[in-house]
C-alpha positions in Angstrom: 60.1 96.2 62.8 62.3 98.8 64.6 65.3 97.7 66.6 63.9 99.0 69.9 60.5 97.4 69.3 62.3 94.1 68.6 64.2 94.4 71.9 60.9 94.9 73.8 59.3 91.9 72.1 62.3 89.8 72.9 62.1 90.8 76.5 58.4 90.0 76.7 59.0 86.7 75.1 61.7 85.7 77.6 59.6 86.9 80.4 56.6 84.8 79.2 58.9 81.8 78.7 60.2 82.1 82.3 56.7 82.2 83.7 55.5 79.2 81.6 58.6 77.2 82.4 58.2 77.6 86.2 54.4 77.2 86.2 54.3 73.6 85.0 52.3 71.4 87.4 55.4 69.7 88.6 57.0 72.9 90.0 54.0 75.1 90.6 55.0 76.3 94.1 54.8 79.8 95.6 58.6 80.0 95.9 59.0 79.1 92.2 56.3 81.6 91.2 58.1 84.3 93.1 61.3 83.3 91.3 59.6 83.3 88.0 58.0 86.7 88.6 61.3 88.2 89.8 63.1 86.9 86.7 60.4 88.4 84.5 60.7 91.8 86.2 64.5 91.7 86.0 64.4 90.9 82.3 62.0 93.8 81.7 64.2 96.1 83.8 67.2 95.2 81.6 65.1 95.8 78.5 63.9 99.2 79.6 67.5 100.0 80.6 68.7 99.2 77.1 65.9 101.3 75.6 66.9 104.2 77.8 63.6 104.3 79.7 65.2 104.6 83.1 61.9 105.3 85.0 60.4 102.1 83.9 63.6 100.2 84.5 63.6 101.5 88.1 60.0 100.4 88.5 60.9 96.8 87.3 64.0 96.5 89.6 61.9 97.7 92.5 59.4 95.0 91.8 62.2 92.4 91.8 63.3 93.6 95.2 59.9 93.2 96.6 60.1 89.5 95.8 63.8 89.2 96.6 65.3 92.0 98.7 68.6 90.1 99.3 69.8 90.3 95.7 73.0 92.3 95.6 72.9 92.4 91.8 69.4 94.0 91.7 70.4 96.6 94.3 73.4 97.3 92.1 71.3 97.6 88.9 68.8 99.8 90.7 71.7 102.0 91.9 73.1 102.4 88.4 69.6 103.4 87.2 69.3 106.0 90.0 72.7 107.4 89.0 71.5 107.8 85.4 68.4 109.6 86.7 70.7 111.8 88.9 69.1 110.5 92.1 72.4 110.1 93.9 71.0 109.8 97.4 68.9 106.8 96.4 71.9 105.4 94.5 74.1 105.6 97.6 71.4 103.8 99.6 71.2 101.0 97.1 75.0 100.7 96.7 75.4 100.4 100.4 72.8 97.6 100.5 74.6 95.9 97.6 78.0 96.1 99.4 76.5 94.7 102.6 74.9 91.8 100.8 78.1 91.0 98.9 81.0 92.3 101.0 83.7 91.1 98.5 82.2 92.8 95.5 84.2 95.5 93.7 81.5 97.4 91.7 79.4 98.8 94.6 82.4 100.4 96.2 83.8 101.6 92.9 80.4 103.3 92.0 80.2 104.7 95.5 83.6 106.3 95.0 82.4 107.9 91.8 79.2 109.2 93.4 81.0 110.6 96.4 83.7 112.2 94.1 80.9 113.9 92.1 79.5 115.3 95.4 83.0 116.5 96.5 83.0 114.1 99.5 86.6 113.2 98.9 87.3 111.3 102.2 84.3 109.0 101.6 85.3 108.6 97.9 88.8 107.6 98.9 87.5 105.1 101.5 85.2 103.4 99.0 88.0 103.4 96.3 90.3 101.7 98.8 87.7 99.0 99.5 87.1 98.5 95.8 90.8 98.0 95.2 91.2 95.7 98.2 88.4 93.5 97.0 89.8 93.6 93.4 93.2 92.4 94.8 91.5 89.4 96.4 89.9 88.5 93.1 93.2 88.9 91.2 96.0 88.6 93.8 98.8 88.6 91.2 97.5 91.7 89.3 100.2 94.3 90.3 98.3 97.1 88.6 95.6 97.0 91.3 98.3 97.2 94.0 100.0 100.1 92.2 96.8 102.0 92.1 96.2 101.3 95.8 99.8 102.3 96.6 99.5 105.5 94.7 96.3 106.4 96.5 98.0 105.8 99.9 100.9 108.0 98.8 98.5 110.8 97.7 96.7 110.6 101.0 100.0 110.7 102.9 99.4 107.3 104.4 103.0 106.4 104.0 103.2 103.3 106.0 100.4 101.7 104.0 102.0 102.9 100.8 105.3 101.4 101.9 103.7 98.0 102.6 101.9 98.0 99.3 104.9 98.8 97.2 107.0 96.2 99.1 104.2 93.7 98.3 104.4 94.7 94.6 108.2 94.2 94.5 107.7 90.8 96.1 105.5 89.9 93.1 107.6 91.8 90.5 111.2 92.7 91.7 112.1 94.2 88.4 109.3 96.8 88.3 111.1 100.1 87.9 108.0 102.1 88.6 107.4 100.3 92.0 111.0 101.1 93.0 110.5 104.8 92.0 107.3 105.2 94.1 108.8 103.3 97.0 111.6 105.8 96.9 109.0 108.6 97.0 107.5 107.0 100.1 110.9 106.8 101.8 111.6 110.4 100.8 108.4 111.5 102.6 109.4 109.4 105.6 112.8 111.3 105.7 114.7 108.1 104.9 116.9 109.3 102.1 119.3 106.4 102.2 116.5 104.0 101.3 115.1 106.5 98.8 118.4 106.6 97.0 118.7 102.9 97.0 115.4 102.4 95.2 116.0 105.3 92.8 119.3 103.7 91.8 117.5 100.4 91.3 114.8 102.0 89.3 117.4 103.6 87.0 119.3 100.3 86.7 116.1 98.7 85.4 115.1 101.8 83.2 118.0 104.2 82.5 115.8 106.8 80.8 113.3 107.0 83.7 113.3 110.8 83.8 111.4 111.1 87.0 113.9 109.0 88.8 116.8 110.8 87.2 115.5 114.1 88.5 114.6 112.9 91.9 118.0 111.2 92.6 119.8 114.3 91.3 117.6 116.6 93.5 118.4 114.5 96.6 122.1 114.8 95.9 121.7 118.6 95.5 119.7 118.8 98.8 122.4 116.9 100.6 125.1 118.9 98.9 126.9 115.7 97.8 127.8 114.1 94.5 127.0 117.4 92.8 128.8 116.4 89.6 126.6 113.3 89.4 123.5 115.5 90.3 124.2 117.8 87.3 124.4 114.8 84.9 121.2 113.2 86.2 119.2 116.5 86.2 120.4 117.5 82.7 119.6 114.0 81.4 116.1 114.3 82.7 115.8 117.7 81.0 116.9 116.3 77.7 113.9 114.0 77.9 111.5 116.7 79.2 113.0 120.1 78.5 110.0 122.1 79.7 109.4 120.3 83.0 109.2 123.0 85.6 110.3 120.6 88.4 113.4 119.6 86.5 114.2 123.2 85.7 113.8 124.0 89.4 116.3 121.2 90.2 118.8 122.6 87.8 118.4 126.1 89.3 118.8 124.7 92.8 121.9 122.9 91.7 123.4 126.2 90.4 122.5 127.8 93.7 124.4 125.1 95.6 127.4 125.6 93.3 127.3 129.4 93.9 126.4 130.2 90.3 123.7 132.7 91.4 122.9 134.3 88.0 122.5 130.9 86.3 120.4 129.8 89.3 118.1 132.8 89.2 117.6 132.4 85.5 116.5 128.8 85.8 114.4 129.3 88.9 112.5 132.3 87.3 111.7 130.1 84.3 110.5 127.3 86.6 108.3 129.8 88.5 106.8 131.0 85.2 105.8 127.5 84.3 104.6 126.2 87.7 103.1 127.8 90.8 104.8 125.8 93.5 105.8 126.6 97.1 109.2 125.0 96.8 110.0 126.8 93.6 109.1 130.2 95.2 111.2 129.3 98.3 114.2 128.6 96.0 113.6 131.8 94.1 113.5 133.8 97.4 116.8 132.3 98.5 118.4 133.1 95.2 117.2 136.7 95.4 118.3 137.0 99.0 121.8 135.9 98.1 121.9 138.5 95.3 120.9 141.2 97.8 117.3 141.7 96.5 115.4 141.6 99.8 112.1 142.8 98.3 111.9 140.0 95.7 113.0 137.5 98.3 110.1 138.6 100.6 107.7 138.6 97.7 108.5 135.0 96.7 108.4 133.7 100.2 104.9 135.3 100.5 103.9 133.5 97.3 105.2 130.3 98.8 103.2 130.8 102.0 100.0 131.7 100.1 100.2 128.3 98.4 101.0 126.4 101.6 100.1 128.4 104.7 101.3 125.7 107.0 105.0 126.3 106.3 106.4 127.5 109.6 110.0 127.6 108.2 108.9 130.1 105.5 107.2 132.3 108.2 110.4 132.2 110.1 112.4 133.3 107.0 110.1 136.2 106.4 110.3 137.3 110.0 114.1 137.0 110.0 114.3 139.1 106.8 112.1 141.8 108.3 114.2 142.0 111.4 117.4 142.2 109.3 115.9 145.0 107.2 114.8 147.0 110.3 118.3 147.0 111.8 
């Protein structure tokens, strides 16, 4: 007997057993018959799912829903089958029904996030992912990995206040979590609160001295503020010892040399960073180095590259206009 045939026979046996068990004289009521029939179709749906016969699985799940339309589980199983059949519109419909029937469930929102992502509907995907994570956090309130994922999502979406609240919550549960301190520092950096950013970066490095992302970020802040430049050099070079080809760290070193007035060393490092990473900040730094060295054409070229990557940079537009005016005089 083949394995697949054995699975089908087992499913039929379980289905028959469910029908016979319910249809004894003592419990032979319509409601029980419906329950028995629904269980039978559910079992067969699972069997067909396991066999890879998705069309038949869908038919069985649909039969279950005719008998019990309020089963979140069956809507979820049917949605998963529709996804495997590449019928995403039907899948979305079933997942929405499942989430309404079981508002605290994680899976319907997680699957909706995946479907919407595949359809490039990123705002909808992010919303469903957030709901999935929030529901997961209710089921496991002490699981900080769930909160970390949620906090990172908020940070990526530039929802900084929500990100701040989430990372503060994490640190309430795990005060010695170096990663949470680092990402909270990133939040404060985005909120233009460098004092708090530095505090959490220092705490992160106290907990994990070789945290290269924190080493570079703290060093870069010092360079940007034109303070503690000796400490900045040590921090950035230590980060580069750990990741010598990290373009962001190379840019930080080049920007450090710029602030120290070492323009040739600055240009060398910034050109290397630009060869490894197309980034508007790196191109801006390169432009400023070229401008200091009197190379107006390359300064304009790199500012144009920066603007092409991020057209909303008014300060870069102003720099290009100022350079053009200076050249025309």
